[in-house]
Structure formats: C-alpha cells, structure tokens
N, C-alpha and C positions, 0 to 999 in steps of 0.2 A: 535323575539320569542313572541312579545306582541300579535300577531294575533292568537296565539294558543288558542283553547277553553279550559275551565277549565277541561273538561273531558280528553282531550288529554294530558294536563299537568299532571293530576293525574296519568294517565297510564304511562307516561314517568318516573315519580318519582318511581312508583311501579316497573317498569322494572329495573331502576337504583339500587334499593335496592336488587332485585333478583340477579343482576350481582355481587354486592358486596358479597352477601351471598353464592352463588354457585360457582362463578368463583374466588373470593378472591381478585380481582384487580379492582379498580374503572375504569370504562370505560370512554372513551371520550364522549363529548356531541353528536358528530356526530354519533357514534356507538349506543348510547342510542336512538336517533331519529330513526335510521334504525331498531333497534330491536322493538321499539314501533310500527312503521308502519307495520312491519311484523306480529306482534301479532294481530293488529287491522284488517288487511287484511284477515288473516287466520281465524279470528273469524267471520267477516262479510260475507266472501265468502260462507261458508256453509249455513248460514242463507238465503242468497239470492238464492242459488241453490235450497234449500228445498222448498222455496216459489214459484218458477217459473217452476220447473220440477217435473212431476208426476211419471215418470218412475224411480223406485228406483235403477235399474241397471245403468241407465244413470247418476243418482246422484252420485253413487260410482265412476263411470268412470270420471266424471267431477272433482270431488274432488281430485282424485288421479292425474289427469292431471294437475290441478291447482297447487297442492303441488309440483309435480315433476318439472314443468317448471318455476314456480315462483322462486323456489330455484336456478334453473340453471341460469336464467337470472339475478337474484340477484347477484350470484357469478361472472357471466361473467362481469357484470358492474364493480365490484371491481377488477377483474383480470386485466382489462385494465387501471384502475386508479392507479395500483401499480407503485411505483418508487423505484429504487434501491438506496442504499447509494452512495452519490457522492464523487469522489476523492477530497481530500483537498490539498490546496497549501502547508500547513505545517502539516505533519502527526506526531502523537505521538505514534502510534502503528505500529510495523513492524513485518515481519515474524520471526525475532530473538526473539520476545516476546512470541512465542508460542512453546509449547512442543507437539509433535505428539505422541499419544499412539496407538499402533497397537496390539490388542489381537489376538492371532492365536492358533489353536489347531493341525494343521497338515501341517507342512512346506513341507514335502516330497511329499505329495499328491496334494498340491496346486500349480499347474503349473503357477499361476498368481502372486505368492508372490514376485518374483524377480521384476516384473514390478511395483507392488504396492509399494515396498520399495524404488525402484529407483526413482519413481516419487515423493515420499514423500521427499527424500533427495534433489532433485534438486529444491524444493521449498525453500530450505535453512532456515529451522526453527531453533530455538535456540537449540532444543534437539529432539531426537527421542527415544522413549522407546518401545521396542518390548517385549511383555510378552507371553511366550509359556506355554504349560501345563506340559511339561516334560523336564528334563535335556538334554535328547538326542536331542529334537527339538531345544533347546537353542544352543547346539553345532552346529547343522546344520545351524542355522541362522547366527552364528558367521562366519562359513566357507563361507556361501553365501555372507555375508556382506563384507568380504575381497575381494571377486571376484567383487562385485558391485563397491566398492571403486576404484579398479584398472581400471575398465572399464570407470567409470566416469572421473577419473583423466586423462586418456589417450584419452578420447573422443571416445571410441570404443563401448560404450553402444548403443544398438539398440533403446533404449527408450529416448535418448537425442539427441539434434541437435548440440552438440559440447561439449567442456570442461566446466565443472561447478566446482567452488571451494566449496567443502563441508568440508574443513579441520577444520572449526571452529564449526561444528555441534557436539554436545555431544550425541553420540549414545550408548545406554545401552541395553543389552539383559538379561532378567531374566526369571525365570519360577516359577510357583506356585505349581506344583504337582497336580493341579485340573483343568480339562478342563471345566472351567466356565467363561464366558465372564465378568460377574459382579465382580467375585473374581479377575480376571486378571487385570481389570481396577483399582479396589480398591487397588491392590498391587502396581501399578505404581504411583498412585496419591501422596503419601507422598514424592516421589523423585522429583516432579515437582518444579522447581525454577523460572519459568517464570510466567507472568501475565495471560496467556491464555493456555487452554488445547484444543487440537484438537483430537477428537475421530475418528479413521479411521478403517473401517473393512478391513480384509486382502485380499479382492477381489475388492477394489476400486482403481481407477486410477485417480490421480489428474492432472489437467492442470498445465503447468509449472509455471503460475503466479496465481495459486489458492489462496495462502495465501495473496498475495498482495491485491487481490480484496475482499476476504472473511472477512478480518479483519477490513474493513472500518466501519462497524456498531459500533465497539467498541470504536470509537472516541466519541460516546455518552456514558457517564458514567452510564446511566440508563439501557443500554442493557447488559443482562447477558448471552444470548444464541443466537446463529446464526445457521440457517440451510442453505442448499444449494440445487441447482437443481440437480436432479438425473436422469441419462439416462442409460438405459440398452444397452450394446453393442450388436448390431445385429450380428447374426452368420449365416454362410453358412454351411448347413449340408444336408446330404441325408436322415436323419431320420425325418420322418413326425412329430412324437410326440415331438422331441427335438425342432423343429421349432415352434410347437404350444405353448410349455411352454415358449419359448423365447419371442414370441409375447405377451403372457399373462403377462409375467413379465414386458415387455416394456409398455404395456397399464396400468398396475397397477401403475407404477412409474409416468407415464404421468398424470394420474388422481391425484395422490398424489401431484405432483408439482402444478397442477391447484388449488386444494383445499387449499393448504397452502398459495400460493401466494394471492389468493382472500381473505381469511379470515384474513391474515396478513395486507392486505391493508385496510380491513374493520375496524378492531378495534385494530390492533397491536398484536394480539394473533395468535395462531396456535393450532390445535388439537394435534399435536405432531411434534417435531423436530427430524427427523430420525438421529440415531447415526451411520449410514453408513458413513457420513461425517458431523460432527457438531463441532462447536467451542463454548466453555463455559469458563466463568471466573474461574480461578484456585481457588479463594477464596471461591467459592460456593461449588465445589466438594471436596475441602480439609477440609471442615468442618467435624469434627468427627461425628456429628449427621447425616450428609449426608451419610458418608461411612458406618456407622452402619446400617442405614435403607436401604441403597442401596443393601447391601449384605444380608439383612434379611427381605425383603419385604414379607408380609403375606397377605392373603385374607380371606374373609368370617369370619369376626370378629376375624381375626388373628388366626383362627383355623388351616389353611393349609398354607404350605410354607416350606422353602423360595421359592419365585418365581424367576425362572431363566431367562425366556425370557422377552421381552418388557422392556429392560433397558431404552430405549429412552422415553417411556411413563412415567416412574418414574422420569427421569431427567426433562422432560418438566413440569410435575406437581410440582416438587420441586421448579423450578425457578419461576413459577407462584405464588405459595404460599408465596414465599419470596420476592414478589413485584419487581422482575426484569423483564424487557421486553424481549421478544424474537423477532428476526428479521430474515426474510427469504430473502436470496439473489437469489431468483429464476429467476430474470430477467437477471442475469449475465450468459447467456448461454455459453459464451466463457470461463468462469472461473469456471463453475460448476464442479461437480464430475461426472466422467463417472463410472457407476456402472455395474458390471458384476457378476452374481451369478453363481458359478460353477454348481449348480444343473440344471441350464438352458442349460448346454452344455453337 
C-alpha cells in the first residue's frame, strides 16, 4: 500500500468514513479499495468523455453504457470469486439447533403446503412452529400434520425417498387471529428454545439436506444472518400469461441470487436477505426491541404505518445495524431452497 498516492489514500479514507456513516459496519480494506476505485473511475470517465466527444447525445449514451456495464462486470468478477462456507471436520451447529417458523394464512387454498411442511420435517430441525391466522386453519394444520406424520413414518409420502425419523421434532401449531406475517412471526419467536431460527414461507420446498448445509456459516460466531439460493419451479401450462408470469418470477429470483452472491463476496454484505428461506440467530430476533419495532415499523418520519410487507428488509437492516455479518449460501445449488409462488400458477 506504500505505492498509493496521497490523493488516492485520502479518497480511500473518505470512502471508509462514508461506509461507517451510512452502512453502519466497518468495511474490509479490500472492499474500501474497490469502492474507492469505483468512485474514481465514475468521476474521471465523464470528464474524459466530455473532453473528447462533442455530440451530447453520444455523451449521454456513453455514460449510460459505461455505468451499466462497469457495474455488471464489477459484480460478475465478485460473483465468480464467491466461496461457500466449507464443511468442518468437527461441527458445533446441527439441524436440531434450529427452529423452523412457517407463517401461513390459507391452508385449504394452498395446495403446496403439505409438501412445504413435509420437507421441513425431513430436515429434522429441533422444532417446527406453524402459525396460522385463524383457529379453523390451525385445526386444519393439525389434521394435515397427523396425515403427514403417518406418511413419513411408513415411508409412503410422495415427497420423501424413504422412512425418516421425525419423532424427536417438537411441532407446534398456533394462530394469531390476524393475517399478518410480521405478527405471526413475532408470535412464534418467544417459544423458540434453539440457537437458530429458520424463516420459511409456506410455498417454499427445502432440499432434504438443506439445514445441514445452510447452518455451516454459523460456525463463525460473527455471522448473524444467512440467506439461500432461490429457484422458481418451472411449470407446464396451456395458459400463455401464466407461463409469462412464471418466467418473470424465475428471472427475478435469478437476478436476486446473482446480486446477493456478488455483493456478499465483495464486502460481506447484501442488500437484503430474503425471508422466503433465511436463518438468523435467535438472540437477535428474540430481543424485545426487535419484536416491538418489527411489528410497528413506520415510515416518513414515523407518520405512516405500521408497515406490513418487506419484513426481510427490516431484518437485514437490523442485523447490519447491530454489527452482525450476513452470509449468502448462493453457491450451494444442491442445498438451496426451491421457491414456488402460487400466484405464478
């Protein structure tokens, strides 16, 4: 670093202070260098273009082109530099150390719920907490749960490849009376007795060894939140528009995976960890301050709210503000979460 000019070093320090101020977490020296280079390039490039090109329309085109593809190749570089957490010879975190929370609002209309719940159970977590909106739905879940238990016990479930012992899993079904994902999650959090909480949407299908792989980052005591690769299940349909929406959903999540994997490899962060399938330390989400703000998030100088959507954005911001690292297991394609949105079908 001795070869750096005083000007470059000054800019690097300035960028470091900006990261501390706006992001809230001190960045690594590698990330600071990359941020500094980006700022220098994006400042010098327009100056050079204005000096050499007279056509103002061409100037605008060149600047947009440079911004678009500089960012793309920048992210592509880090996308391929990403490395997943490696399996250890002696582990301290196991699936039994996690509680899966599944908030749901319509069990009878959700034709995917049986598969979702079955695949959560065969991952053999310490506990599974299903939180519905109504007492009637809770009753339906209990009935379905009895059927699922019997199918898994006898090896007759279409979603398993054999008999799986789920006898030690503590399964609880509750209801809140309010169809609100944040309220349902907050209701389940005080019941968690494990080190980790796994948030799963009711239309997500986990791989059989999902927890075995996804919990690896938590061997690092500084990691507070872990995301996963998300894939839309492609459908076969005679409806043109259903196919279009299905493709758009698949492309959206593919782009989501690319962005998070690249930025996580760059500086250890992520713009959001999707709560479709995410793992977080229980001590973070069981903090009374977290629960109070999670269920009462307001915006525009706290004039409007509470905000119901974007629970994953709130969780990601909370983890960053409290100096815990996030980790993305996007490279583990074989152990990622398969995501299917009912609206796409």
